[in-house]
C-alpha positions, 0 to 999 in steps of 0.5 A: 584265117589270113586276110587278103592283104596278108596273102598278097604280101606273104606275111602276117599282120604286124610283120615286116615284109619286103616286096618288089612293087610292079606299079605304084599309083598316086592321084592328083589330090593328096596322094601325089602331093604327099608322096612328092613331099615325103620323097623329097624329105627322104632325099630320094634320087631325082631319077629313080631306078624304075620311074616307069613303074610310078603313075600319077593320075589327075582324076580328082580335081581336074581341072584345078578348082583353085589357084592353090590346086593349080600351083600344086598340080603344076609342081607335081607335073614338074616333079613327075617330068624330072623323075620320069614318072608316067603322068596321065594329065587332065584331058589326056587319055591314058597310054597303056604300057 
């Protein structure tokens, strides 16, 4: 019997699968910051091919609870704007697409 992940991805556990992603989400905590750092380390194009498929949502630490968190959120806002990602910021209702 296959797992839900295996059925969704179309491959058995431990195998390599290559799938198009309709939408990717990251939250304001570690998700967005770690993804941003990894993207930069990989030499990612500042303007990806389909930036509208990436959404960053501020929902964990909103508003920022420390100056460090505020700095990270500011950096993530600038990164999202430069890349053209969808950003749902603190106190802003999400737009549907």
